[in-house]
N, C-alpha and C positions, 0 to 999 in steps of 0.2 A: 244552660247557663250562658253559653256563647251567644245564643239568640237574644237573651235578655241584655247582655252587655252591648251587643250591636245596637239595639234600639235605644238604650240609655245613652250610648255614645252619640248616636244620631241626634237624639233630643238635645243633648248638651251642646253639640256643635252648632245647631241652628237656633238655640234658645235666645242668645243675646242679640243676634242679628235679625231674626225674623219674629219669633214668638213674643219676645219682650215688647217690641214696638206695637204689635197687634193688641197685646193686653193693655198697654197704655192708651191706645185709641178707644178701647172699650170703657175706660174709666172716665167719669165726668170731669170736666175741667173745673179747676178751683175758681171761686168767685174773686175777681180782682177789680181794682179801680182801673178805669180806662186811661192808664198812664201812656206816655209817649206823645202827649199833647202839649202845645205851648202854654206856658203860664206867665204871661207878661207882667202881671201885677206884682209879682215878688221877684226880688233880685236873685240871680242864679248863684248857687253855692260856689265857694272858692274851690278850685281844683288844683291838686298837686299831681303833676305828671312825672312819674318816675321811670326813667329808661335805664335798664341794666346793661352794663357793658364790660367786656373783658377783652383787652387788646383789639380794639376796633378802630385803629387809626385810619384804615382805608374806607370806613363807612360812617364814622361818628359825625363828621361834619355835615354830610348829607342828611343824616337823621335829625340833627339839631335844626337844620334849615326847614325840614319837614314839620317839626314841632312848632317852630316860630310862625309858620304859615297857617296854623290852626286858628280858626275864628272863634275865640272865646274871651270874654271880657276880663275875667279874674283867674289867671292861670300862672302858676309857677312851674318851672321845669327843673327837675333834678336829674343829674346823670349819676347813677349809682355805679361807680367803678369798683370792680372786684379786684383791687390791687393790680390794675393794668401795668404792664412793664414796658409798653411801647409808648407812642406819642399821644395816646388817647386823652390823658388828663390835660396835656398841654394844649391840645386842640380845643377841648372844652373851655379852657381858660380864655381862648380868643373871643368867646361870646359873653365874657363877663360884662355886666352892664345891660344885658338884654334879658334880665330875669332868668338866666340860666345858671344853676348852682351845681358845682361839683361836690358830690357826696362820696368821697373815697373811703372804702372800708379800711379798717385798721389792720386787718390781716385777711388773707385769701381763704375764705371758708365757703364760697359758693354763692350762687345767685340769690337765694333767699336771705342769706346773711347780709349781703349788700343791700337788698331791698329793705330789710329791717332797719339798717342804719340810716337809710335815706328817709324812711318813714319818720324816724326820730327827728330829722331836720325839717320835715315838711310842716306846712301850716294849713293845708286845705281841709275842708269838710269832707270832700270826696277825694279818694286817692286812686289815680289811674296808673296802671302798669303797662309797659310796652317793651318790646325787644327792639334792638337796632335794625334788624332785618325787616321789620314791619312798617309799611307806609300807612299813615293815618290820614284819611281825607279831611279837608279843611273844616267841614261841618260836623264831623263825627262827635265831638264832645258836646255840642249843643243838643244833638239828638240823644246821646247817651244819658246825659244828666236828667232828662225828662222822666226816665224810668224810675228815678228815685223820688218822684212825687208820690209814689205809692209807699206808704210807711212800712209795708210788709216786705219790701225789696231791700235786701242787704248788699247785694252785689249784682253787677250787670256784665255780661260777656258780649264782646263783639262776635261777629260771624266771620269765619276765615274765607278768603278768596285766594285760591291757589292758582297761580299763573305759571305754566311751564315756559321754558325758554323759547320754544317754537310757537307760543301763543295758544296752545291747546289746553284743554282741561280733561286730563285722563289720569289713570293710575291713582296717585295720591289725591289728585283733584277730585276724582269721583268718590273716593273714600271720604274726603273732607265734606263733600256735599251731603253724603249719607249721614255723617255725624251731625251736621248742622240741622238736618231734618229731624233727627232723633232728639236733639236738644230742644227743638221747638215743642215736641211732644212733652218732654219732661218739664219744660218751663211753664207750660199751662196746667201742669198737675202739681207736683210737690217741689218743683224747682230743679234746675240742672244739677248734676252731680260732679261736674267739672267745667271750668271756664277755659277760654282760649288764653293760654299763658302768654301769648304774644301781644294781647291787647284786652284788658278787662279793668273794671273799676269796682271799688268797694267803699262803703261808709267807713269813716275813720274808726268807729267803735268796733266794727267787725275785724279790722286789721289788728286791733289791740287786744282781741280775745286771747289768742294763742298763736302767735306768729312763729311757727315751728321751722327753724332753719334746716331741719333734716327731712322736711316734706315739701313737695312741690306746691308753690303758693297758689296755683290755679285750682288744685284739688282741695287743698287745706282750707282755702277761703270758702268754698262751697260747703265743706263740712262745718266750718265755724258758723256759717249762716244757719244751718240746721240746728246747731247747738243753741243759738240765740233765739230760735223760734221765728226766723225770717227766711226768705227764700233768695236763691240766686237765679236770675233769669237771663235769657238770651235776647239780644236786640237785633232782629233781622235787618233793620235799616242802618245798622252801624257795622261797618266792615273794616277788617284789617287785611291788607293786601301783601302777600309774600310770594316769592318765586321758588323755582326748583332748587334743589340742593346740589352744589357742584361736586361734593365729595360723598358718594353713597356710603362709604365705610364710616365716615364720621356721623352721618345721619342714622346709620344702624346703631352706633354707640349711643346716640342721643335717645333713640327709642328704648334701648336697654335701661339707660339712666332714668328715663321718665317712668317706666314700669316699676323699677326697683323703688323709686321714691314714692310712687303711688301705693305700693304695698306697705311702705314705711308709714305713710300718712294714715292708711286704714288701720294698721296694727296699733297706732297710737290713739285712735279714736274708734275703738271697737263698739262703743255704745251706739253708734249710728246704724248698726245692723239690728238693733233691738226694735222690732215693729210696735211693741207696746208703748215705746217712748217716742219714736220718730215716725211711726205710721208708714204711709206710702213712700216716704223718702228712703226708708230702710230697704224696701223692696227695689227701689230704683238703683240704689248702690249695689244691691245683690245682682240685679239683672244686667246693669251696664258695666260694672267693674268686675265683680267676682266671677261671674259667668263668662265675661269676655276674656279674662285672664286665664280661664280654664280651657278655652277653645283648643289650643294646640294639643293638649293631652287628650281631649275628646277625639280630635282628628286622628291621632296615632291609634287610639283604641278602635276607631271606626275602620281604619284601613286594615288593621290586623284581623279583626273579626270578619271583615268582608272576605279576606283571603280564606279564612277557615270555613266560611259558609258558602263560598262561590259555587260549589257543586250541589247545593241543597235547595235550589229554586232559582227561577229566572230573575226574580227581584234582586237577590243577593249577587247574582252574576253581573247584572246591569250596574248595581251599586259599585262593584269592584272595577268594572270597565270604565265607568264614569270618573271614578277617582284616578284611575291610571291615566286617562286622557287629560284630566285636569293637571296632574303633576307632570305629565309629559310636556305640556305647554310651558310649565314653569321651568323645567330643565332646559327646554329649547331657548327660553329667554335668558337663562343664566349663562349659557355658552355662546349666545349670539346677541350682542348689543343692538344690532339692527332689528332683529325680531322683537326684542324687548321694547322697542319704541312703538310697536303696534298695540293698539288698545286691547285687542283680543288676548294678547299675552301680557301686557303691562299690568292690567288689573289683577289677574290671578297671581302674577309674580309678586306684586306689591302685597297682596293678601297673605301669601305664604311667608314673605320676608317679615311682615309684621308679627305673624304668629311664631316664627322662629325666634325673633327678638323677645317676645313675651316669655317663651319657654326659657330662653337663655337668662333673662332677668329674674324669673321666678326661682331658678336653680341658684343663682347668685344670692337672692334674698334669703332663701331657706338655709343656705350655707353660711349666712352671717355677713355677706358682703354688703356694704352700703356705699352710696355715692353722694357726695356733697359738692365738691369742686366740679365746675363745668367749663367746657370750651364750646362757645356757640357754633352751630353749623354755619358754614359759609354759603350763603345763597346768592 
């Protein structure tokens, strides 16, 4: 029984990160229109760019200037203030007359509620969502909107570019690059199962399906696309740029909140796990979300069973030693910030931190805790 548990735990631990992508690569790509090309004969659709903010007085002016530098002919900018209590709203008012609208929530209920109220005030055919911390390149919206030339596309996600403060791309940056690669695989099959919450777009009718303020909008939008029979895709040529987080504890709390709300979204849309109704998309949700959220528990089982089997064969002994070395690096990084800055340690440290946050969030979710109100990570 212990041997069976060991192999099941090993399979579960590697499924989402390794087996699932391999399976996707073996599945034929869906037939799509060659979107992403210029269509000069028709006017571009109007875009409403919604930037969600809470107490962002130190960064909101720079973000608005970034939005005003975007090269797009028919663009309205809405700042969705989640009842900011600092000078955020007043700073937004400085840009009145430049097609920048303040959409202040009537009460503080969280990011998605603020977005919902801004959607109600918007007039665009395409709604783009962005965070204050994300820098949008000037040509990004022109590139992004071309993907909607394909009528089967309901939402489009940017790809994240993580820049650490020292200019390197390690740790979370390496993880983000892996996620972007995985999204490209999903995008060419049944569509991605989660968009970049910091910068994505959706058709207005997708936003109006079921904008659930208790679920993360980036995940819920992908699910809404599946429910409408359209797909959410990634745009490799459209990037959102963001930098390292200055407060690791706040970023850890952000990860907990993200997973709790991901569980919430999935629990409210369980039908997307039905393969007879959603086909390959159901498998993608299972492989990318459910199995990913189960990884920390598989890792615990794997370590425990490795200890129990260590004296019963060289393979099991090596498995235990390998895990001990891996977690030893993580502990070294935990107690030494200097070591943690090294890629050899930062990557496993980040991996373990993510899985601890997933486990933490899962326990919270199963015990009834929910998170709606948010405080953005300071980057």
